[in-house]
C-alpha positions as YAML, in Angstrom:
chain: A
units: angstrom
residues:
- id: 1
  name: MET
  ca: [69.87, 29.88, -64.78]
- id: 2
  name: THR
  ca: [68.89, 31.90, -68.10]
- id: 3
  name: THR
  ca: [68.75, 31.12, -71.51]
- id: 4
  name: THR
  ca: [71.50, 30.68, -74.06]
- id: 5
  name: PRO
  ca: [73.80, 28.63, -80.86]
- id: 6
  name: MET
  ca: [76.34, 30.78, -83.59]
- id: 7
  name: ARG
  ca: [79.34, 32.93, -83.41]
- id: 8
  name: ARG
  ca: [80.61, 36.46, -83.13]
- id: 9
  name: THR
  ca: [83.87, 38.61, -82.97]
- id: 10
  name: THR
  ca: [85.97, 39.61, -79.95]
- id: 11
  name: VAL
  ca: [84.14, 41.04, -77.08]
- id: 12
  name: ALA
  ca: [85.82, 43.09, -74.31]
- id: 13
  name: ALA
  ca: [85.03, 41.54, -70.83]
- id: 14
  name: ALA
  ca: [84.23, 45.00, -69.47]
- id: 15
  name: THR
  ca: [81.43, 45.97, -71.70]
- id: 16
  name: VAL
  ca: [78.19, 44.49, -70.52]
- id: 17
  name: LEU
  ca: [74.72, 46.05, -70.30]
- id: 18
  name: LEU
  ca: [73.56, 44.12, -67.41]
- id: 19
  name: ALA
  ca: [75.08, 43.24, -63.95]
- id: 20
  name: ALA
  ca: [75.24, 39.60, -63.26]
- id: 21
  name: THR
  ca: [74.32, 38.31, -59.82]
- id: 22
  name: ALA
  ca: [73.50, 34.75, -58.98]
- id: 23
  name: GLY
  ca: [73.21, 31.38, -60.93]
- id: 24
  name: CYS
  ca: [70.16, 29.60, -62.45]
- id: 25
  name: ALA
  ca: [67.48, 28.07, -60.45]
- id: 26
  name: GLY
  ca: [66.13, 24.60, -59.90]
- id: 27
  name: PRO
  ca: [65.34, 24.11, -56.39]
- id: 28
  name: ARG
  ca: [66.14, 27.73, -56.51]
- id: 29
  name: THR
  ca: [67.08, 30.37, -59.08]
- id: 30
  name: GLU
  ca: [69.56, 33.26, -59.39]
- id: 31
  name: THR
  ca: [68.84, 36.80, -58.45]
- id: 32
  name: PRO
  ca: [67.21, 39.09, -61.16]
- id: 33
  name: THR
  ca: [69.41, 41.15, -63.56]
- id: 34
  name: THR
  ca: [68.84, 43.99, -65.24]
- id: 35
  name: ALA
  ca: [79.38, 34.22, -80.48]
- id: 36
  name: ALA
  ca: [81.68, 30.82, -81.47]
- id: 37
  name: ALA
  ca: [81.41, 29.78, -85.31]
- id: 38
  name: THR
  ca: [81.77, 26.66, -87.35]
- id: 39
  name: ALA
  ca: [82.41, 26.12, -91.13]
- id: 40
  name: ASP
  ca: [79.55, 27.16, -93.43]
- id: 41
  name: ARG
  ca: [77.75, 23.87, -94.34]
- id: 42
  name: PRO
  ca: [74.33, 22.77, -95.34]
- id: 43
  name: LEU
  ca: [71.93, 21.54, -92.65]
- id: 44
  name: GLY
  ca: [70.63, 17.95, -92.40]
- id: 45
  name: ALA
  ca: [69.30, 16.08, -95.38]
- id: 46
  name: ALA
  ca: [65.88, 16.45, -94.22]
- id: 47
  name: ARG
  ca: [66.00, 20.15, -94.76]
- id: 48
  name: THR
  ca: [66.10, 22.16, -97.90]
- id: 49
  name: ALA
  ca: [69.17, 22.71, -99.91]
- id: 50
  name: PRO
  ca: [71.71, 25.33, -99.20]
- id: 51
  name: SER
  ca: [72.07, 28.69, -101.14]
- id: 52
  name: SER
  ca: [75.37, 29.19, -103.20]
- id: 53
  name: ALA
  ca: [78.47, 30.35, -101.31]
- id: 54
  name: GLY
  ca: [80.26, 33.57, -101.65]
- id: 55
  name: GLY
  ca: [77.46, 36.17, -100.95]
- id: 56
  name: PRO
  ca: [73.77, 36.84, -100.54]
- id: 57
  name: ALA
  ca: [71.62, 34.24, -102.46]
- id: 58
  name: ALA
  ca: [70.62, 35.44, -105.94]
- id: 59
  name: ALA
  ca: [66.87, 35.51, -106.86]
- id: 60
  name: PRO
  ca: [65.72, 32.78, -104.35]
- id: 61
  name: ASP
  ca: [62.72, 31.09, -105.21]
- id: 62
  name: ARG
  ca: [61.44, 29.93, -101.91]
- id: 63
  name: GLY
  ca: [61.39, 30.99, -98.28]
- id: 64
  name: PHE
  ca: [61.89, 28.75, -95.06]
- id: 65
  name: THR
  ca: [60.51, 28.43, -91.59]
- id: 66
  name: LEU
  ca: [62.68, 29.04, -88.57]
- id: 67
  name: VAL
  ca: [61.67, 27.72, -85.08]
- id: 68
  name: ALA
  ca: [63.52, 28.76, -81.79]
- id: 69
  name: SER
  ca: [62.71, 27.74, -78.24]
- id: 70
  name: GLY
  ca: [63.94, 28.55, -74.77]
- id: 71
  name: ASP
  ca: [66.39, 27.38, -72.09]
- id: 72
  name: VAL
  ca: [67.47, 23.93, -71.92]
- id: 73
  name: LEU
  ca: [68.42, 23.73, -68.06]
- id: 74
  name: PRO
  ca: [69.13, 20.19, -66.73]
- id: 75
  name: HIS
  ca: [68.75, 20.53, -62.96]
- id: 76
  name: ALA
  ca: [69.69, 17.56, -61.10]
- id: 77
  name: SER
  ca: [66.14, 16.17, -61.16]
- id: 78
  name: ILE
  ca: [66.35, 16.33, -64.89]
- id: 79
  name: ILE
  ca: [69.54, 14.30, -65.08]
- id: 80
  name: ARG
  ca: [67.98, 11.66, -62.84]
- id: 81
  name: GLN
  ca: [64.94, 11.42, -65.11]
- id: 82
  name: ALA
  ca: [67.36, 11.10, -68.18]
- id: 83
  name: GLN
  ca: [69.05, 8.12, -66.38]
- id: 84
  name: ALA
  ca: [65.80, 6.57, -65.70]
- id: 85
  name: ASP
  ca: [64.90, 6.98, -69.39]
- id: 86
  name: ALA
  ca: [67.98, 5.09, -70.34]
- id: 87
  name: GLY
  ca: [67.22, 2.32, -68.25]
- id: 88
  name: GLY
  ca: [69.92, 3.29, -65.46]
- id: 89
  name: THR
  ca: [72.85, 2.97, -67.74]
- id: 90
  name: GLY
  ca: [73.70, 6.29, -69.24]
- id: 91
  name: TYR
  ca: [71.48, 9.26, -70.01]
- id: 92
  name: ASP
  ca: [68.79, 9.74, -72.65]
- id: 93
  name: PHE
  ca: [67.10, 13.07, -73.00]
- id: 94
  name: ARG
  ca: [65.24, 12.10, -76.06]
- id: 95
  name: PRO
  ca: [62.12, 11.01, -74.46]
- id: 96
  name: MET
  ca: [61.82, 14.44, -72.74]
- id: 97
  name: LEU
  ca: [61.83, 16.15, -76.11]
- id: 98
  name: ALA
  ca: [59.70, 13.90, -78.08]
- id: 99
  name: GLY
  ca: [56.54, 16.06, -77.49]
- id: 100
  name: VAL
  ca: [57.94, 18.98, -79.65]
- id: 101
  name: LYS
  ca: [59.77, 16.90, -81.98]
- id: 102
  name: PRO
  ca: [57.17, 17.09, -84.72]
- id: 103
  name: VAL
  ca: [57.35, 20.93, -84.50]
- id: 104
  name: VAL
  ca: [61.05, 21.15, -84.43]
- id: 105
  name: SER
  ca: [61.81, 18.53, -87.05]
- id: 106
  name: ARG
  ca: [59.67, 19.98, -89.71]
- id: 107
  name: ALA
  ca: [61.18, 23.42, -89.47]
- id: 108
  name: ASP
  ca: [63.81, 24.25, -92.10]
- id: 109
  name: LEU
  ca: [66.01, 25.72, -89.29]
- id: 110
  name: ALA
  ca: [65.54, 24.99, -85.57]
- id: 111
  name: ILE
  ca: [67.66, 26.86, -82.88]
- id: 112
  name: CYS
  ca: [67.79, 25.86, -79.15]
- id: 113
  name: HIS
  ca: [69.19, 27.68, -76.30]
- id: 114
  name: MET
  ca: [71.83, 25.45, -74.48]
- id: 115
  name: GLU
  ca: [72.01, 27.09, -71.05]
- id: 116
  name: THR
  ca: [74.52, 24.82, -69.30]
- id: 117
  name: VAL
  ca: [77.89, 23.35, -70.12]
- id: 118
  name: TYR
  ca: [78.65, 19.49, -70.14]
- id: 119
  name: GLY
  ca: [80.82, 17.53, -67.88]
- id: 120
  name: LYS
  ca: [83.18, 14.84, -68.74]
- id: 121
  name: ASP
  ca: [82.13, 11.51, -70.19]
- id: 122
  name: GLY
  ca: [80.98, 9.49, -67.30]
- id: 123
  name: GLY
  ca: [80.57, 12.63, -64.90]
- id: 124
  name: PRO
  ca: [79.98, 13.72, -62.33]
- id: 125
  name: TYR
  ca: [77.22, 15.66, -63.43]
- id: 126
  name: THR
  ca: [75.66, 18.40, -61.43]
- id: 127
  name: GLY
  ca: [72.56, 20.86, -61.23]
- id: 128
  name: TYR
  ca: [72.01, 24.14, -59.68]
- id: 129
  name: PRO
  ca: [74.10, 26.17, -58.76]
- id: 130
  name: SER
  ca: [77.12, 25.17, -60.96]
- id: 131
  name: PHE
  ca: [75.86, 23.03, -63.90]
- id: 132
  name: LYS
  ca: [77.66, 20.31, -65.56]
- id: 133
  name: SER
  ca: [75.35, 18.41, -67.70]
- id: 134
  name: PRO
  ca: [75.54, 15.05, -69.35]
- id: 135
  name: PRO
  ca: [76.85, 15.39, -73.00]
- id: 136
  name: GLU
  ca: [73.99, 13.05, -74.24]
- id: 137
  name: VAL
  ca: [71.96, 16.26, -74.05]
- id: 138
  name: ALA
  ca: [73.39, 17.30, -77.39]
- id: 139
  name: THR
  ca: [72.54, 13.88, -79.01]
- id: 140
  name: ALA
  ca: [68.88, 14.44, -78.01]
- id: 141
  name: LEU
  ca: [68.77, 17.81, -79.30]
- id: 142
  name: ALA
  ca: [70.09, 16.61, -82.57]
- id: 143
  name: ALA
  ca: [67.40, 13.60, -82.66]
- id: 144
  name: THR
  ca: [64.92, 16.12, -81.96]
- id: 145
  name: GLY
  ca: [65.90, 18.05, -85.18]
- id: 146
  name: TYR
  ca: [67.65, 20.96, -83.55]
- id: 147
  name: ASP
  ca: [70.43, 22.54, -86.19]
- id: 148
  name: ALA
  ca: [71.86, 25.07, -84.02]
- id: 149
  name: CYS
  ca: [71.96, 26.35, -80.15]
- id: 150
  name: SER
  ca: [73.04, 29.52, -78.71]
- id: 151
  name: THR
  ca: [75.65, 28.78, -76.02]
- id: 152
  name: ALA
  ca: [76.24, 32.16, -74.32]
- id: 153
  name: SER
  ca: [74.50, 32.30, -70.92]
- id: 154
  name: ASN
  ca: [75.23, 33.33, -67.36]
- id: 155
  name: HIS
  ca: [76.48, 29.53, -66.94]
- id: 156
  name: THR
  ca: [78.69, 29.23, -69.79]
- id: 157
  name: LEU
  ca: [81.89, 29.45, -67.38]
- id: 158
  name: ASP
  ca: [80.55, 27.04, -64.74]
- id: 159
  name: ASP
  ca: [83.34, 24.84, -65.33]
- id: 160
  name: GLY
  ca: [85.75, 27.15, -67.00]
- id: 161
  name: ALA
  ca: [87.33, 26.92, -70.26]
- id: 162
  name: ALA
  ca: [87.32, 23.15, -69.88]
- id: 163
  name: GLY
  ca: [83.55, 22.88, -69.63]
- id: 164
  name: LEU
  ca: [82.87, 25.54, -72.49]
- id: 165
  name: GLY
  ca: [85.26, 23.49, -74.73]
- id: 166
  name: ARG
  ca: [83.62, 20.02, -73.81]
- id: 167
  name: THR
  ca: [80.27, 21.52, -74.71]
- id: 168
  name: LEU
  ca: [81.07, 22.73, -78.15]
- id: 169
  name: ASP
  ca: [83.00, 19.52, -78.78]
- id: 170
  name: ALA
  ca: [79.78, 17.49, -77.98]
- id: 171
  name: LEU
  ca: [77.51, 19.89, -79.99]
- id: 172
  name: ASP
  ca: [79.99, 19.41, -83.01]
- id: 173
  name: LYS
  ca: [79.88, 15.65, -82.71]
- id: 174
  name: ALA
  ca: [76.18, 15.70, -82.67]
- id: 175
  name: GLY
  ca: [76.23, 18.03, -85.77]
- id: 176
  name: ILE
  ca: [74.66, 20.88, -84.05]
- id: 177
  name: ARG
  ca: [76.04, 24.32, -84.97]
- id: 178
  name: HIS
  ca: [76.60, 26.95, -82.01]
- id: 179
  name: ALA
  ca: [76.89, 30.70, -81.30]
- id: 180
  name: GLY
  ca: [77.93, 32.65, -78.24]
- id: 181
  name: SER
  ca: [81.11, 31.05, -77.07]
- id: 182
  name: ALA
  ca: [84.42, 30.08, -78.74]
- id: 183
  name: ARG
  ca: [87.31, 27.72, -78.16]
- id: 184
  name: THR
  ca: [89.77, 29.96, -80.21]
- id: 185
  name: ALA
  ca: [90.04, 33.60, -81.23]
- id: 186
  name: GLU
  ca: [89.66, 32.28, -84.95]
- id: 187
  name: GLU
  ca: [86.65, 30.43, -84.08]
- id: 188
  name: ALA
  ca: [85.23, 33.57, -82.35]
- id: 189
  name: ALA
  ca: [85.86, 35.88, -85.09]
- id: 190
  name: ARG
  ca: [83.67, 33.62, -87.66]
- id: 191
  name: PRO
  ca: [80.03, 34.24, -88.02]
- id: 192
  name: THR
  ca: [77.96, 31.05, -87.96]
- id: 193
  name: LEU
  ca: [76.36, 30.61, -91.30]
- id: 194
  name: LEU
  ca: [73.46, 28.31, -91.76]
- id: 195
  name: PRO
  ca: [72.30, 27.61, -95.34]
- id: 196
  name: VAL
  ca: [68.58, 26.96, -95.52]
- id: 197
  name: GLY
  ca: [66.19, 27.30, -98.22]
- id: 198
  name: GLY
  ca: [67.40, 30.02, -100.54]
- id: 199
  name: ALA
  ca: [69.06, 31.81, -97.90]
- id: 200
  name: LYS
  ca: [72.07, 32.05, -95.72]
- id: 201
  name: VAL
  ca: [71.06, 32.72, -92.07]
- id: 202
  name: ALA
  ca: [73.81, 34.12, -89.70]
- id: 203
  name: HIS
  ca: [73.16, 33.20, -85.99]
- id: 204
  name: LEU
  ca: [74.87, 35.31, -83.52]
- id: 205
  name: ALA
  ca: [74.46, 35.10, -79.51]
- id: 206
  name: TYR
  ca: [75.18, 37.04, -76.46]
- id: 207
  name: THR
  ca: [74.79, 37.11, -72.63]
- id: 208
  name: TYR
  ca: [74.42, 39.78, -70.03]
- id: 209
  name: GLY
  ca: [77.06, 38.14, -67.86]
- id: 210
  name: THR
  ca: [78.63, 35.15, -66.30]
- id: 211
  name: ASN
  ca: [77.67, 35.27, -62.84]
- id: 212
  name: GLY
  ca: [80.69, 37.11, -61.88]
- id: 213
  name: ILE
  ca: [83.02, 34.50, -63.21]
- id: 214
  name: PRO
  ca: [85.89, 36.24, -65.00]
- id: 215
  name: LEU
  ca: [86.36, 35.35, -68.82]
- id: 216
  name: PRO
  ca: [89.49, 32.87, -68.92]
- id: 217
  name: GLU
  ca: [92.92, 34.57, -68.67]
- id: 218
  name: GLY
  ca: [93.93, 35.44, -72.22]
- id: 219
  name: ARG
  ca: [90.71, 34.66, -73.85]
- id: 220
  name: PRO
  ca: [88.49, 37.87, -73.80]
- id: 221
  name: TRP
  ca: [86.67, 36.03, -76.81]
- id: 222
  name: ALA
  ca: [85.72, 32.99, -74.98]
- id: 223
  name: VAL
  ca: [81.94, 34.25, -74.06]
- id: 224
  name: ASN
  ca: [80.15, 36.80, -76.14]
- id: 225
  name: LEU
  ca: [78.78, 39.58, -73.97]
- id: 226
  name: ILE
  ca: [76.11, 41.94, -74.53]
- id: 227
  name: ASP
  ca: [77.34, 45.14, -76.00]
- id: 228
  name: GLU
  ca: [75.10, 47.26, -78.62]
- id: 229
  name: ASN
  ca: [78.12, 48.25, -80.75]
- id: 230
  name: ARG
  ca: [79.69, 44.91, -80.74]
- id: 231
  name: ILE
  ca: [76.20, 43.32, -81.77]
- id: 232
  name: LEU
  ca: [75.91, 45.54, -84.52]
- id: 233
  name: THR
  ca: [79.36, 45.28, -85.68]
- id: 234
  name: ASP
  ca: [79.08, 41.53, -85.75]
- id: 235
  name: ALA
  ca: [75.86, 41.71, -87.68]
- id: 236
  name: ARG
  ca: [77.31, 43.91, -90.21]
- id: 237
  name: ALA
  ca: [80.38, 41.40, -90.56]
- id: 238
  name: ALA
  ca: [78.04, 38.75, -91.19]
- id: 239
  name: ARG
  ca: [76.23, 40.57, -93.82]
- id: 240
  name: THR
  ca: [79.68, 41.01, -95.66]
- id: 241
  name: ALA
  ca: [80.20, 37.36, -95.13]
- id: 242
  name: GLY
  ca: [77.15, 36.58, -97.14]
- id: 243
  name: ALA
  ca: [74.39, 36.41, -94.69]
- id: 244
  name: ASP
  ca: [70.80, 37.10, -96.00]
- id: 245
  name: VAL
  ca: [69.17, 37.04, -92.54]
- id: 246
  name: VAL
  ca: [70.65, 37.69, -89.24]
- id: 247
  name: VAL
  ca: [69.22, 36.28, -86.13]
- id: 248
  name: VAL
  ca: [70.45, 37.40, -82.72]
- id: 249
  name: SER
  ca: [70.01, 35.38, -79.61]
- id: 250
  name: LEU
  ca: [69.93, 37.42, -76.43]
- id: 251
  name: HIS
  ca: [70.43, 35.96, -72.83]
- id: 252
  name: TRP
  ca: [69.01, 39.18, -71.17]
- id: 253
  name: GLY
  ca: [66.03, 40.38, -68.92]
- id: 254
  name: THR
  ca: [65.12, 40.00, -65.20]
- id: 255
  name: GLU
  ca: [64.28, 36.60, -64.05]
- id: 256
  name: TRP
  ca: [60.67, 35.89, -62.87]
- id: 257
  name: GLN
  ca: [59.35, 39.16, -64.61]
- id: 258
  name: THR
  ca: [56.79, 38.70, -67.11]
- id: 259
  name: ALA
  ca: [57.24, 42.11, -68.62]
- id: 260
  name: PRO
  ca: [60.20, 43.03, -70.49]
- id: 261
  name: ASP
  ca: [62.56, 45.30, -68.55]
- id: 262
  name: LYS
  ca: [63.99, 48.72, -69.56]
- id: 263
  name: GLN
  ca: [67.15, 47.20, -70.86]
- id: 264
  name: GLN
  ca: [65.36, 44.86, -73.00]
- id: 265
  name: LEU
  ca: [63.10, 47.53, -74.27]
- id: 266
  name: ASP
  ca: [65.85, 49.78, -75.14]
- id: 267
  name: LEU
  ca: [68.34, 47.47, -76.37]
- id: 268
  name: GLY
  ca: [65.62, 45.97, -78.53]
- id: 269
  name: ARG
  ca: [64.55, 49.34, -80.00]
- id: 270
  name: SER
  ca: [68.10, 50.41, -80.84]
- id: 271
  name: LEU
  ca: [69.30, 47.19, -82.36]
- id: 272
  name: THR
  ca: [66.03, 46.96, -84.71]
- id: 273
  name: ALA
  ca: [66.48, 50.44, -85.72]
- id: 274
  name: ALA
  ca: [69.92, 50.14, -86.93]
- id: 275
  name: ALA
  ca: [70.43, 49.73, -90.86]
- id: 276
  name: THR
  ca: [73.11, 49.75, -93.36]
- id: 277
  name: GLY
  ca: [72.01, 51.20, -96.83]
- id: 278
  name: GLY
  ca: [68.53, 51.29, -96.02]
- id: 279
  name: ARG
  ca: [68.54, 47.71, -95.06]
- id: 280
  name: PRO
  ca: [68.04, 46.65, -91.35]
- id: 281
  name: ASP
  ca: [71.16, 45.03, -89.67]
- id: 282
  name: ILE
  ca: [69.07, 42.42, -87.60]
- id: 283
  name: ASP
  ca: [66.11, 40.43, -88.86]
- id: 284
  name: LEU
  ca: [65.03, 38.60, -85.73]
- id: 285
  name: ILE
  ca: [65.75, 38.77, -82.03]
- id: 286
  name: ILE
  ca: [65.11, 35.75, -79.76]
- id: 287
  name: GLY
  ca: [65.63, 36.15, -76.16]
- id: 288
  name: THR
  ca: [66.07, 33.77, -73.14]
- id: 289
  name: HIS
  ca: [67.17, 33.83, -69.14]
- id: 290
  name: ALA
  ca: [63.89, 35.14, -67.49]
- id: 291
  name: HIS
  ca: [62.57, 31.54, -66.83]
- id: 292
  name: VAL
  ca: [58.93, 32.74, -67.68]
- id: 293
  name: PRO
  ca: [57.30, 33.49, -71.14]
- id: 294
  name: GLN
  ca: [57.36, 36.95, -72.22]
- id: 295
  name: ALA
  ca: [55.87, 38.87, -75.06]
- id: 296
  name: TYR
  ca: [56.55, 39.02, -78.64]
- id: 297
  name: GLU
  ca: [56.61, 42.29, -80.29]
- id: 298
  name: LYS
  ca: [57.29, 43.77, -83.83]
- id: 299
  name: VAL
  ca: [59.60, 46.77, -83.31]
- id: 300
  name: ASN
  ca: [60.70, 49.09, -86.07]
- id: 301
  name: GLY
  ca: [59.42, 46.19, -88.49]
- id: 302
  name: THR
  ca: [61.51, 43.62, -86.82]
- id: 303
  name: TRP
  ca: [60.17, 40.72, -84.49]
- id: 304
  name: ILE
  ca: [61.64, 40.68, -80.94]
- id: 305
  name: VAL
  ca: [60.75, 37.51, -78.69]
- id: 306
  name: TYR
  ca: [61.74, 39.11, -75.23]
- id: 307
  name: GLY
  ca: [61.62, 35.68, -73.63]
- id: 308
  name: MET
  ca: [60.90, 32.16, -74.70]
- id: 309
  name: GLY
  ca: [60.84, 30.67, -71.26]
- id: 310
  name: ASP
  ca: [62.08, 27.50, -70.00]
- id: 311
  name: GLN
  ca: [62.08, 24.34, -72.34]
- id: 312
  name: ILE
  ca: [63.64, 21.78, -69.89]
- id: 313
  name: ALA
  ca: [63.94, 22.59, -66.30]
- id: 314
  name: GLY
  ca: [63.14, 20.85, -62.96]
- id: 315
  name: ASP
  ca: [60.56, 22.42, -60.40]
- id: 316
  name: MET
  ca: [61.33, 25.94, -60.39]
- id: 317
  name: ILE
  ca: [61.51, 27.92, -57.09]
- id: 318
  name: ASN
  ca: [61.21, 31.81, -57.54]
- id: 319
  name: HIS
  ca: [63.12, 34.46, -55.48]
- id: 320
  name: SER
  ca: [60.33, 34.20, -52.86]
- id: 321
  name: GLY
  ca: [61.27, 30.73, -52.13]
- id: 322
  name: ALA
  ca: [58.06, 29.43, -53.60]
- id: 323
  name: PHE
  ca: [57.37, 27.02, -56.32]
- id: 324
  name: ASP
  ca: [56.39, 28.94, -59.46]
- id: 325
  name: PRO
  ca: [54.85, 27.11, -62.10]
- id: 326
  name: ARG
  ca: [55.56, 29.67, -64.72]
- id: 327
  name: GLY
  ca: [59.19, 28.36, -64.63]
- id: 328
  name: ASN
  ca: [58.17, 25.39, -66.46]
- id: 329
  name: GLN
  ca: [56.11, 27.24, -69.23]
- id: 330
  name: GLY
  ca: [57.40, 28.59, -72.53]
- id: 331
  name: THR
  ca: [56.94, 29.01, -76.09]
- id: 332
  name: ILE
  ca: [58.44, 27.94, -79.40]
- id: 333
  name: GLY
  ca: [58.51, 30.79, -82.03]
- id: 334
  name: ARG
  ca: [58.04, 30.13, -85.51]
- id: 335
  name: PHE
  ca: [58.66, 32.53, -88.16]
- id: 336
  name: THR
  ca: [58.14, 32.01, -91.95]
- id: 337
  name: PHE
  ca: [60.69, 34.10, -93.95]
- id: 338
  name: ALA
  ca: [59.76, 35.00, -97.66]
- id: 339
  name: PRO
  ca: [62.18, 35.92, -100.49]
- id: 340
  name: PRO
  ca: [63.20, 39.36, -101.01]
- id: 341
  name: ALA
  ca: [60.94, 41.17, -103.75]
- id: 342
  name: GLY
  ca: [64.25, 42.04, -105.63]
- id: 343
  name: PRO
  ca: [67.94, 42.09, -105.31]
- id: 344
  name: GLY
  ca: [69.25, 43.81, -101.95]
- id: 345
  name: ALA
  ca: [65.86, 43.69, -100.50]
- id: 346
  name: ARG
  ca: [65.14, 42.29, -97.19]
- id: 347
  name: TRP
  ca: [63.92, 38.81, -96.38]
- id: 348
  name: LYS
  ca: [60.76, 39.49, -94.59]
- id: 349
  name: VAL
  ca: [58.72, 37.42, -91.94]
- id: 350
  name: ALA
  ca: [55.63, 36.65, -93.74]
- id: 351
  name: LYS
  ca: [53.99, 34.76, -90.75]
- id: 352
  name: ALA
  ca: [54.95, 34.87, -87.04]
- id: 353
  name: GLU
  ca: [53.55, 32.32, -84.62]
- id: 354
  name: PHE
  ca: [54.03, 31.30, -81.06]
- id: 355
  name: LEU
  ca: [53.49, 27.62, -79.83]
- id: 356
  name: PRO
  ca: [52.57, 27.19, -76.18]
- id: 357
  name: GLN
  ca: [54.74, 24.53, -74.32]
- id: 358
  name: TRP
  ca: [54.88, 23.32, -70.80]
- id: 359
  name: PHE
  ca: [57.54, 20.91, -69.11]
- id: 360
  name: ASN
  ca: [55.68, 18.48, -67.05]
- id: 361
  name: THR
  ca: [58.06, 17.70, -63.97]
- id: 362
  name: GLY
  ca: [55.85, 14.92, -62.88]
- id: 363
  name: THR
  ca: [56.59, 12.94, -66.15]
- id: 364
  name: GLY
  ca: [59.62, 14.54, -67.19]
- id: 365
  name: ARG
  ca: [58.26, 15.45, -70.67]
- id: 366
  name: VAL
  ca: [57.93, 18.42, -72.65]
- id: 367
  name: THR
  ca: [54.34, 18.97, -73.86]
- id: 368
  name: ASN
  ca: [52.84, 20.81, -76.85]
- id: 369
  name: LEU
  ca: [50.25, 22.19, -75.18]
- id: 370
  name: ASN
  ca: [47.80, 22.43, -78.17]
- id: 371
  name: ALA
  ca: [48.38, 18.90, -79.01]
- id: 372
  name: ALA
  ca: [47.73, 17.90, -75.45]
- id: 373
  name: ILE
  ca: [44.55, 19.93, -75.18]
- id: 374
  name: ARG
  ca: [43.19, 18.24, -78.44]
- id: 375
  name: SER
  ca: [43.90, 14.84, -76.98]
- id: 376
  name: GLY
  ca: [41.82, 15.61, -73.92]
- id: 377
  name: GLU
  ca: [44.32, 17.03, -71.41]
- id: 378
  name: ASN
  ca: [42.99, 19.61, -68.91]
- id: 379
  name: LEU
  ca: [45.72, 22.20, -69.63]
- id: 380
  name: THR
  ca: [43.54, 25.00, -71.27]
- id: 381
  name: ALA
  ca: [44.28, 27.45, -68.42]
- id: 382
  name: VAL
  ca: [48.05, 27.05, -68.79]
- id: 383
  name: ARG
  ca: [47.84, 27.49, -72.54]
- id: 384
  name: ASP
  ca: [45.67, 30.68, -72.33]
- id: 385
  name: ARG
  ca: [48.01, 32.13, -69.72]
- id: 386
  name: ILE
  ca: [50.86, 31.70, -71.89]
- id: 387
  name: ARG
  ca: [48.83, 33.09, -74.92]
- id: 388
  name: GLN
  ca: [47.83, 36.29, -73.05]
- id: 389
  name: VAL
  ca: [51.61, 36.83, -72.19]
- id: 390
  name: ALA
  ca: [52.83, 36.31, -75.68]
- id: 391
  name: LEU
  ca: [50.14, 38.98, -77.01]
- id: 392
  name: SER
  ca: [50.57, 41.17, -74.22]
- id: 393
  name: ARG
  ca: [52.34, 43.95, -76.04]
- id: 394
  name: GLY
  ca: [49.89, 44.18, -78.99]
- id: 395
  name: ALA
  ca: [51.68, 41.52, -81.22]
- id: 396
  name: ALA
  ca: [48.18, 40.40, -82.45]
- id: 397
  name: LYS
  ca: [47.88, 43.59, -84.59]
- id: 398
  name: ASP
  ca: [50.91, 43.04, -86.36]
- id: 399
  name: GLY
  ca: [49.88, 39.50, -87.21]
- id: 400
  name: LEU
  ca: [51.28, 37.16, -84.35]
- id: 401
  name: VAL
  ca: [49.13, 33.96, -84.09]
- id: 402
  name: MET
  ca: [49.09, 31.03, -81.98]
- id: 403
  name: GLY
  ca: [50.47, 28.07, -83.94]
- id: 404
  name: GLU
  ca: [49.56, 24.30, -83.85]
...
């Protein structure tokens, strides 16, 4: 299981930077390993107004906040919990996410990572190793305040092209934009543009692989695979399409490894160094897949979250066969973007924050750790461990702080 909403252009099946091996874990996990678009439209009514169409926003007078969170990975135990929360009829994932709804819903733009694909209405639904989740997950994500989700992961093809299509259909129905997988070549070729505040945000998403499952015959564009040249080509195309800010979701890294691996570090440096006309091609990188929280770091002036950890997952068993509590720990990244100083200048992150979170598998609830600690819960050690990891590559010196 790994992390994984927006769109991209055609990707060749053979170009991946990482070798995929196993699947996502629940009672177990996969072995370690080294975008589809929708029409440009405003976000929900509770959000700020969109910018004008047809190019970068002119003289924007306000910034915006963006939040992003980690893998939504419904193991069999999670599906059972959602059924119980629905009273035994259907599935209700909204109570699981209620603890982070205040943070997510208050952001101007909220991005999740939908790791799994959805099964048919009525099921059957399955957890690890080949996931088919209830489509009610999408309804809960929308109710929590998410605007978009990355859908490129090593599980995107767990149920072939049919599962991929059902997932995007359900997200569309729920009003959630998506990036990283596509139903048609035309959809794959369009960037996902998200008007927010005075800006247009492009969301692109890619995965290291699909657990060895080949891309559907005749559909090399179905899932975005990580390739540096393709990512930069897509980012530049998004700028041409009018994007003021380009956000890239990457399903990458080595499972259960707290430190970012060489591929993450090398690719992160290359992507953040790329610029066109003196303006960086990418403005934010958000990572998923490792199942554990990883560091935040500002590289070449651009923030990278190497791994946000899992947001929803069952009890996680690591590669040693032991329960590993880190698999239910994560962060929400919150970035406040300020308008550019002048025409053609960059939208800059004026404030970077991480918010520690934890999925309580006993209650089946996502917990905002700072809020829980304020209310008297004894979770300080968990919160402090996540904080240590988030700051482990010196991000504090560049202004990263723990948010509430």
